[in-house]
Structures are given as structure tokens and as C-alpha cells.
C-alpha positions, 0 to 999 in steps of 0.5 A: 862795682866801681866807684865813680868820681863826680870830677869827669871820666877817670880810670878804673883801679885796674888801670891805675894798678897797671900804670907806670906811675903806680909801679914807680911808686911802689918801687919808691916805697919798697926802696925807701922801707929797705933802705930805712930797715937796714939802717935799723938792722945795722943800729941794733945788730950793731949794738948787740955785737958790741954788747957780745964782743966788745964788754971791755969797751962798753964798761969803760967809763964816760963821766962819772956815773955812766958808761959806753954801754949805757950811752949806746943804748941810749943812742940805739933808741933815739936813732931808731926814732930818728929813722921813723920820723924820717919815714913819716916825714918822706910819707907825709912829703912825698908818699901820701901827695902821690897816693892822693893823685892816684886816687883822684883818677878813679872813676 
């Protein structure tokens, strides 16, 4: 069973999936996802490796009540939120619009 559009003749789902436009969109999504995932791994594992091998550095005081370990821990969490915001902004600005355009082409 195929979906029918009231906007005139369209293309089948198989035609859209086989199109270069769809393949480029999938490639773009994977590229963005992999780059953001790599950045997240660098942030998290960088922090974990610093905890494992840089205990003296992380225990140094920053101000009166805190140290670099707490500061870097908070920074790790905040940067993961920033990466999430970057992905959502990209998806809202670019990806979702392209998906909607492809959906309009369905018959």
C-alpha cells in the first residue's frame, strides 16, 4: 500500500530512498553524528584519563574551596550539554527541513 499525496504526482518511498538527495542526507547525518560522538569521547575519556594519571594536577586548588578536578568535572558535563544543543540546532535548522521536503515527494 502506498501513501497518496493530494499535491499531485509524487515518488514512491523506494525511489526516494534510492535518490542521491536521500543518500546525501543520510551521509550528512552520519557525519554530524560521528563528529559529535568523537568530540564527546574526547571530552569524557580526556577527563577520565586526567583523573587516572593527573591526580596531583586535579587536586590543585582553584580559589579557596574548589580544585581543578571539580572544575573539569563540571566542564565535562556542560560541554556534553553544549554538544547536545549543537546537534539539536543543526537538526532543526537543516536536517528536519530536508526530511520534510523528502516526505512531500511521497505519492
